[in-house]
DRENPA-3360 file (N, C-alpha, C; in nm, 2 decimals, always signed):
BEGIN
1 = MSLHEAEE = -6.34/+26.39/+9.56/-6.43/+26.32/+9.47/-6.55/+26.29/+9.55 ~ -6.67/+26.31/+9.48/-6.80/+26.28/+9.55/-6.83/+26.13/+9.53 ~ -6.93/+26.08/+9.61/-6.97/+25.95/+9.59/-7.02/+25.92/+9.45 ~ -7.10/+26.01/+9.40/-7.15/+26.00/+9.26/-7.04/+25.98/+9.16 ~ -6.93/+26.07/+9.17/-6.82/+26.06/+9.08/-6.75/+25.93/+9.09 ~ -6.73/+25.88/+9.22/-6.67/+25.75/+9.24/-6.75/+25.64/+9.18 ~ -6.88/+25.64/+9.19/-6.96/+25.54/+9.13/-6.95/+25.54/+8.98 ~ -6.95/+25.66/+8.92/-6.94/+25.68/+8.77/-6.80/+25.62/+8.72;
9 = NARPPVLT = -6.69/+25.64/+8.80/-6.56/+25.59/+8.76/-6.55/+25.44/+8.78 ~ -6.63/+25.38/+8.86/-6.63/+25.24/+8.89/-6.70/+25.16/+8.78 ~ -6.79/+25.22/+8.71/-6.87/+25.15/+8.61/-6.78/+25.13/+8.48 ~ -6.79/+25.01/+8.43/-6.71/+24.98/+8.31/-6.77/+25.06/+8.19 ~ -6.69/+25.10/+8.10/-6.74/+25.17/+7.98/-6.82/+25.08/+7.90 ~ -6.92/+25.14/+7.83/-7.00/+25.06/+7.74/-6.92/+25.04/+7.61 ~ -6.90/+24.91/+7.57/-6.82/+24.88/+7.46/-6.91/+24.86/+7.34 ~ -6.90/+24.95/+7.25/-6.98/+24.95/+7.12/-6.88/+24.91/+7.01;
17 = IRGRSRRR = -6.91/+24.80/+6.95/-6.83/+24.76/+6.84/-6.91/+24.79/+6.71 ~ -6.86/+24.88/+6.63/-6.93/+24.93/+6.51/-6.94/+24.81/+6.41 ~ -7.06/+24.80/+6.36/-7.08/+24.70/+6.25/-7.10/+24.56/+6.29 ~ -7.11/+24.53/+6.42/-7.13/+24.40/+6.47/-7.27/+24.38/+6.53 ~ -7.33/+24.28/+6.49/-7.46/+24.24/+6.54/-7.46/+24.20/+6.68 ~ -7.57/+24.24/+6.76/-7.58/+24.20/+6.90/-7.60/+24.05/+6.91 ~ -7.65/+23.98/+6.81/-7.67/+23.84/+6.81/-7.55/+23.76/+6.79 ~ -7.45/+23.81/+6.74/-7.32/+23.74/+6.72/-7.25/+23.71/+6.85;
25 = RPPRVLIV = -7.18/+23.60/+6.85/-7.11/+23.55/+6.97/-7.01/+23.66/+7.02 ~ -6.99/+23.66/+7.15/-6.89/+23.76/+7.20/-6.75/+23.74/+7.13 ~ -6.68/+23.85/+7.12/-6.54/+23.84/+7.06/-6.46/+23.75/+7.15 ~ -6.37/+23.68/+7.09/-6.27/+23.59/+7.16/-6.14/+23.65/+7.16 ~ -6.08/+23.68/+7.28/-5.96/+23.75/+7.30/-5.85/+23.66/+7.35 ~ -5.73/+23.67/+7.29/-5.61/+23.61/+7.34/-5.53/+23.71/+7.42 ~ -5.51/+23.68/+7.54/-5.43/+23.77/+7.63/-5.29/+23.71/+7.64 ~ -5.19/+23.79/+7.60/-5.05/+23.75/+7.60/-4.97/+23.84/+7.70;
33 = DDLVENRL = -4.92/+23.78/+7.81/-4.84/+23.86/+7.90/-4.76/+23.76/+7.99 ~ -4.64/+23.79/+8.02/-4.56/+23.70/+8.11/-4.59/+23.72/+8.25 ~ -4.65/+23.84/+8.29/-4.68/+23.86/+8.43/-4.83/+23.83/+8.46 ~ -4.85/+23.75/+8.56/-4.98/+23.70/+8.60/-5.07/+23.82/+8.64 ~ -5.01/+23.92/+8.71/-5.09/+24.03/+8.75/-5.15/+24.11/+8.63 ~ -5.07/+24.13/+8.52/-5.12/+24.19/+8.41/-5.23/+24.11/+8.34 ~ -5.21/+23.98/+8.33/-5.31/+23.90/+8.27/-5.44/+23.90/+8.35 ~ -5.43/+23.91/+8.48/-5.55/+23.92/+8.57/-5.63/+24.05/+8.54;
41 = IVRLYCDQ = -5.56/+24.16/+8.53/-5.63/+24.29/+8.50/-5.70/+24.28/+8.37 ~ -5.63/+24.23/+8.26/-5.69/+24.23/+8.13/-5.81/+24.13/+8.13 ~ -5.79/+24.02/+8.20/-5.90/+23.92/+8.21/-6.02/+23.98/+8.28 ~ -6.00/+24.05/+8.39/-6.12/+24.12/+8.45/-6.19/+24.22/+8.36 ~ -6.11/+24.29/+8.28/-6.17/+24.39/+8.19/-6.25/+24.31/+8.08 ~ -6.19/+24.21/+8.03/-6.26/+24.13/+7.93/-6.39/+24.07/+7.98 ~ -6.38/+24.02/+8.11/-6.51/+23.97/+8.17/-6.61/+24.08/+8.18 ~ -6.57/+24.20/+8.21/-6.66/+24.32/+8.22/-6.72/+24.35/+8.08;
49 = FGFLHEEV = -6.65/+24.33/+7.98/-6.69/+24.35/+7.84/-6.78/+24.24/+7.79 ~ -6.78/+24.13/+7.86/-6.85/+24.01/+7.81/-6.78/+23.93/+7.71 ~ -6.65/+23.94/+7.70/-6.57/+23.87/+7.60/-6.53/+23.73/+7.65 ~ -6.51/+23.64/+7.56/-6.45/+23.52/+7.59/-6.30/+23.54/+7.58 ~ -6.22/+23.47/+7.66/-6.07/+23.49/+7.65/-5.99/+23.37/+7.70 ~ -5.87/+23.37/+7.65/-5.77/+23.27/+7.69/-5.64/+23.35/+7.72 ~ -5.56/+23.29/+7.80/-5.43/+23.36/+7.84/-5.31/+23.27/+7.81 ~ -5.20/+23.33/+7.77/-5.08/+23.26/+7.75/-4.97/+23.35/+7.81;
57 = ENGHEAVE = -4.85/+23.29/+7.84/-4.74/+23.36/+7.91/-4.63/+23.41/+7.82 ~ -4.62/+23.37/+7.70/-4.51/+23.42/+7.62/-4.54/+23.41/+7.47 ~ -4.45/+23.47/+7.39/-4.47/+23.47/+7.25/-4.49/+23.34/+7.18 ~ -4.41/+23.24/+7.22/-4.42/+23.10/+7.17/-4.56/+23.05/+7.19 ~ -4.61/+23.06/+7.31/-4.75/+23.01/+7.34/-4.85/+23.09/+7.26 ~ -4.83/+23.22/+7.24/-4.92/+23.31/+7.16/-4.93/+23.26/+7.01 ~ -4.81/+23.23/+6.96/-4.81/+23.18/+6.82/-4.89/+23.05/+6.81 ~ -4.86/+22.96/+6.90/-4.93/+22.83/+6.90/-5.08/+22.85/+6.92;
65 = AARSGRFD = -5.12/+22.93/+7.01/-5.27/+22.96/+7.03/-5.33/+23.03/+6.91 ~ -5.26/+23.12/+6.85/-5.31/+23.19/+6.73/-5.33/+23.09/+6.61 ~ -5.24/+23.00/+6.60/-5.25/+22.90/+6.50/-5.39/+22.83/+6.49 ~ -5.46/+22.82/+6.60/-5.59/+22.76/+6.61/-5.70/+22.83/+6.53 ~ -5.68/+22.96/+6.51/-5.77/+23.04/+6.44/-5.90/+23.08/+6.51 ~ -5.90/+23.06/+6.64/-6.02/+23.09/+6.72/-6.03/+23.23/+6.78 ~ -5.94/+23.32/+6.75/-5.94/+23.45/+6.82/-5.98/+23.56/+6.73 ~ -6.05/+23.66/+6.78/-6.09/+23.78/+6.71/-5.99/+23.89/+6.72;
73 = VILMDILM = -5.92/+23.89/+6.84/-5.82/+24.00/+6.86/-5.72/+23.94/+6.96 ~ -5.59/+23.99/+6.95/-5.48/+23.94/+7.04/-5.43/+24.07/+7.11 ~ -5.42/+24.06/+7.24/-5.36/+24.17/+7.32/-5.22/+24.12/+7.36 ~ -5.12/+24.18/+7.30/-4.98/+24.13/+7.30/-4.89/+24.22/+7.39 ~ -4.84/+24.16/+7.49/-4.73/+24.23/+7.57/-4.61/+24.23/+7.47 ~ -4.52/+24.32/+7.50/-4.40/+24.34/+7.41/-4.28/+24.27/+7.47 ~ -4.24/+24.30/+7.60/-4.12/+24.24/+7.66/-4.16/+24.11/+7.74 ~ -4.12/+24.00/+7.68/-4.15/+23.87/+7.74/-4.03/+23.78/+7.72;
81 = PRMDGFAA = -4.01/+23.68/+7.81/-3.90/+23.59/+7.79/-3.93/+23.49/+7.68 ~ -3.83/+23.42/+7.63/-3.84/+23.32/+7.52/-3.87/+23.38/+7.39 ~ -3.98/+23.45/+7.37/-4.02/+23.52/+7.24/-4.09/+23.65/+7.28 ~ -4.04/+23.76/+7.23/-4.11/+23.89/+7.26/-4.23/+23.91/+7.17 ~ -4.30/+24.02/+7.20/-4.42/+24.05/+7.12/-4.39/+24.08/+6.97 ~ -4.27/+24.14/+6.94/-4.24/+24.17/+6.80/-4.23/+24.04/+6.73 ~ -4.15/+23.94/+6.78/-4.13/+23.82/+6.71/-4.26/+23.74/+6.70 ~ -4.34/+23.74/+6.80/-4.46/+23.67/+6.80/-4.56/+23.73/+6.69;
89 = TRAIRGMP = -4.56/+23.86/+6.69/-4.65/+23.93/+6.59/-4.60/+23.89/+6.45 ~ -4.47/+23.90/+6.42/-4.42/+23.86/+6.29/-4.45/+23.72/+6.25 ~ -4.44/+23.63/+6.35/-4.48/+23.49/+6.32/-4.62/+23.47/+6.29 ~ -4.71/+23.54/+6.36/-4.85/+23.53/+6.33/-4.89/+23.60/+6.20 ~ -4.82/+23.71/+6.17/-4.85/+23.77/+6.04/-4.80/+23.69/+5.92 ~ -4.71/+23.59/+5.95/-4.66/+23.50/+5.84/-4.75/+23.38/+5.82 ~ -4.85/+23.37/+5.90/-4.94/+23.25/+5.88/-5.04/+23.28/+5.77 ~ -5.11/+23.18/+5.72/-5.21/+23.20/+5.62/-5.33/+23.28/+5.68;
97 = EPISAVPI = -5.40/+23.34/+5.59/-5.53/+23.41/+5.63/-5.63/+23.30/+5.66 ~ -5.72/+23.33/+5.74/-5.75/+23.45/+5.81/-5.67/+23.47/+5.94 ~ -5.59/+23.38/+5.98/-5.51/+23.39/+6.11/-5.42/+23.51/+6.10 ~ -5.36/+23.53/+5.99/-5.26/+23.64/+5.98/-5.33/+23.78/+5.99 ~ -5.46/+23.79/+5.97/-5.53/+23.91/+5.96/-5.59/+23.95/+6.10 ~ -5.58/+23.86/+6.20/-5.64/+23.89/+6.33/-5.57/+24.02/+6.39 ~ -5.65/+24.12/+6.43/-5.59/+24.24/+6.49/-5.51/+24.20/+6.61 ~ -5.39/+24.27/+6.62/-5.30/+24.25/+6.74/-5.28/+24.39/+6.79;
105 = IAVTTAAA = -5.31/+24.40/+6.92/-5.29/+24.53/+6.99/-5.18/+24.51/+7.09 ~ -5.08/+24.60/+7.08/-4.97/+24.60/+7.18/-5.02/+24.65/+7.31 ~ -4.99/+24.58/+7.42/-5.02/+24.63/+7.56/-4.89/+24.64/+7.63 ~ -4.84/+24.76/+7.65/-4.70/+24.79/+7.69/-4.68/+24.91/+7.78 ~ -4.57/+24.91/+7.85/-4.54/+25.04/+7.92/-4.47/+25.13/+7.83 ~ -4.41/+25.09/+7.72/-4.34/+25.17/+7.62/-4.43/+25.21/+7.51 ~ -4.50/+25.33/+7.53/-4.60/+25.37/+7.43/-4.57/+25.51/+7.38 ~ -4.44/+25.55/+7.38/-4.40/+25.68/+7.33/-4.42/+25.68/+7.17;
113 = PGEVLRYL = -4.44/+25.79/+7.11/-4.47/+25.79/+6.96/-4.37/+25.71/+6.88 ~ -4.24/+25.72/+6.91/-4.15/+25.64/+6.83/-4.16/+25.49/+6.85 ~ -4.20/+25.45/+6.97/-4.23/+25.31/+7.00/-4.35/+25.26/+6.93 ~ -4.46/+25.34/+6.93/-4.58/+25.31/+6.86/-4.55/+25.28/+6.71 ~ -4.47/+25.36/+6.65/-4.43/+25.34/+6.51/-4.36/+25.21/+6.49 ~ -4.28/+25.16/+6.58/-4.22/+25.03/+6.57/-4.32/+24.92/+6.58 ~ -4.42/+24.93/+6.67/-4.52/+24.83/+6.68/-4.60/+24.82/+6.55 ~ -4.64/+24.94/+6.49/-4.71/+24.93/+6.37/-4.63/+24.87/+6.26;
121 = ACGMNGVV = -4.50/+24.91/+6.25/-4.41/+24.86/+6.15/-4.40/+24.70/+6.15 ~ -4.41/+24.65/+6.27/-4.40/+24.50/+6.28/-4.53/+24.43/+6.26 ~ -4.64/+24.51/+6.24/-4.77/+24.44/+6.20/-4.88/+24.45/+6.31 ~ -4.85/+24.53/+6.41/-4.96/+24.55/+6.51/-5.06/+24.65/+6.47 ~ -5.18/+24.65/+6.52/-5.28/+24.74/+6.48/-5.31/+24.85/+6.57 ~ -5.26/+24.85/+6.69/-5.28/+24.96/+6.78/-5.20/+24.93/+6.91 ~ -5.21/+25.03/+7.00/-5.13/+25.02/+7.13/-5.22/+25.07/+7.24 ~ -5.21/+25.00/+7.35/-5.27/+25.04/+7.48/-5.15/+25.05/+7.58;
129 = AKPINIAR = -5.14/+25.16/+7.65/-5.03/+25.18/+7.74/-5.07/+25.12/+7.88 ~ -4.96/+25.06/+7.95/-4.98/+25.02/+8.08/-4.93/+25.14/+8.17 ~ -5.00/+25.16/+8.29/-5.11/+25.08/+8.34/-5.23/+25.10/+8.25 ~ -5.31/+24.99/+8.24/-5.42/+24.99/+8.15/-5.54/+25.06/+8.20 ~ -5.59/+25.15/+8.12/-5.71/+25.22/+8.14/-5.82/+25.15/+8.07 ~ -5.93/+25.11/+8.14/-6.03/+25.03/+8.09/-6.10/+25.10/+7.97 ~ -6.12/+25.23/+7.98/-6.19/+25.30/+7.86/-6.10/+25.29/+7.74 ~ -5.97/+25.31/+7.76/-5.88/+25.31/+7.64/-5.87/+25.17/+7.58;
137 = LAEAISAA = -5.87/+25.07/+7.67/-5.87/+24.93/+7.62/-5.99/+24.90/+7.54 ~ -6.11/+24.95/+7.59/-6.24/+24.93/+7.52/-6.23/+24.99/+7.38 ~ -6.18/+25.11/+7.38/-6.17/+25.19/+7.26/-6.08/+25.12/+7.16 ~ -5.96/+25.07/+7.20/-5.87/+25.00/+7.11/-5.93/+24.87/+7.06 ~ -6.00/+24.79/+7.14/-6.06/+24.67/+7.10/-6.17/+24.70/+7.00 ~ -6.25/+24.79/+7.03/-6.36/+24.83/+6.94/-6.31/+24.87/+6.80 ~ -6.20/+24.96/+6.80/-6.14/+25.00/+6.68/-6.09/+24.88/+6.60 ~ -6.02/+24.79/+6.67/-5.96/+24.67/+6.60/-6.07/+24.58/+6.55;
145 = LAPPSRAK = -6.18/+24.57/+6.61/-6.29/+24.48/+6.57/-6.39/+24.54/+6.47 ~ -6.38/+24.67/+6.45/-6.47/+24.74/+6.36/-6.44/+24.69/+6.22 ~ -6.55/+24.69/+6.13/-6.52/+24.65/+5.99/-6.42/+24.75/+5.93 ~ -6.35/+24.70/+5.83/-6.25/+24.79/+5.76/-6.32/+24.91/+5.70 ~ -6.26/+25.02/+5.72/-6.31/+25.15/+5.65/-6.24/+25.16/+5.52 ~ -6.29/+25.26/+5.44/-6.23/+25.28/+5.31/-6.09/+25.32/+5.32 ~ -6.05/+25.40/+5.42/-5.91/+25.44/+5.44/-5.82/+25.32/+5.46 ~ -5.87/+25.22/+5.54/-5.79/+25.10/+5.56/-5.78/+25.02/+5.44;
153 = SRGGASAL = -5.89/+25.01/+5.36/-5.88/+24.93/+5.24/-5.80/+24.99/+5.13 ~ -5.77/+25.12/+5.14/-5.68/+25.18/+5.04/-5.54/+25.18/+5.09 ~ -5.51/+25.11/+5.20/-5.37/+25.10/+5.24/-5.34/+25.20/+5.35 ~ -5.43/+25.27/+5.41/-5.40/+25.37/+5.51/-5.38/+25.29/+5.64 ~ -5.28/+25.33/+5.72/-5.25/+25.27/+5.85/-5.35/+25.32/+5.95 ~ -5.38/+25.23/+6.04/-5.47/+25.27/+6.15/-5.40/+25.23/+6.28 ~ -5.40/+25.33/+6.37/-5.34/+25.30/+6.50/-5.41/+25.37/+6.61 ~ -5.42/+25.31/+6.73/-5.48/+25.38/+6.84/-5.37/+25.37/+6.95;
161 = AAG = -5.31/+25.49/+6.98/-5.21/+25.50/+7.08/-5.29/+25.55/+7.21 ~ -5.30/+25.46/+7.30/-5.37/+25.50/+7.43/-5.27/+25.51/+7.54 ~ -5.27/+25.63/+7.60/-5.17/+25.65/+7.71/-5.23/+25.66/+7.84;
% end
């Protein structure tokens, strides 16, 4: 790998969120993961994107934080103690709008096609595989924050499986 290629790979991707004004406040992200190392990586990526963020360690804390209504997207680990990502997502989807409509992206090591279908069935909007690739995380967040398309408004499912 040349020095130029290494520099290109080190630069964070440009995050373009379709339909969002540049004057609007940065998106607010809830990072949910029981492992501090994973939260650190996602936090660093969110910092590179210029996002505001908060972190919690489990599904119970995620549900309580989501209840505040201050998040634009939730990055949800699946396998956590106390309450897993499935149960936390179902609890959030059971809240009144607009809280229940916040996009939830699974961030997990289990991103095989069959698993992705399980995440979508429980109410998640997309999937990013671990180890996390910054470009794929940017793509998933951008897709989740984009205004609804006609396909979505007619009931079409939308998912981003990033491996």
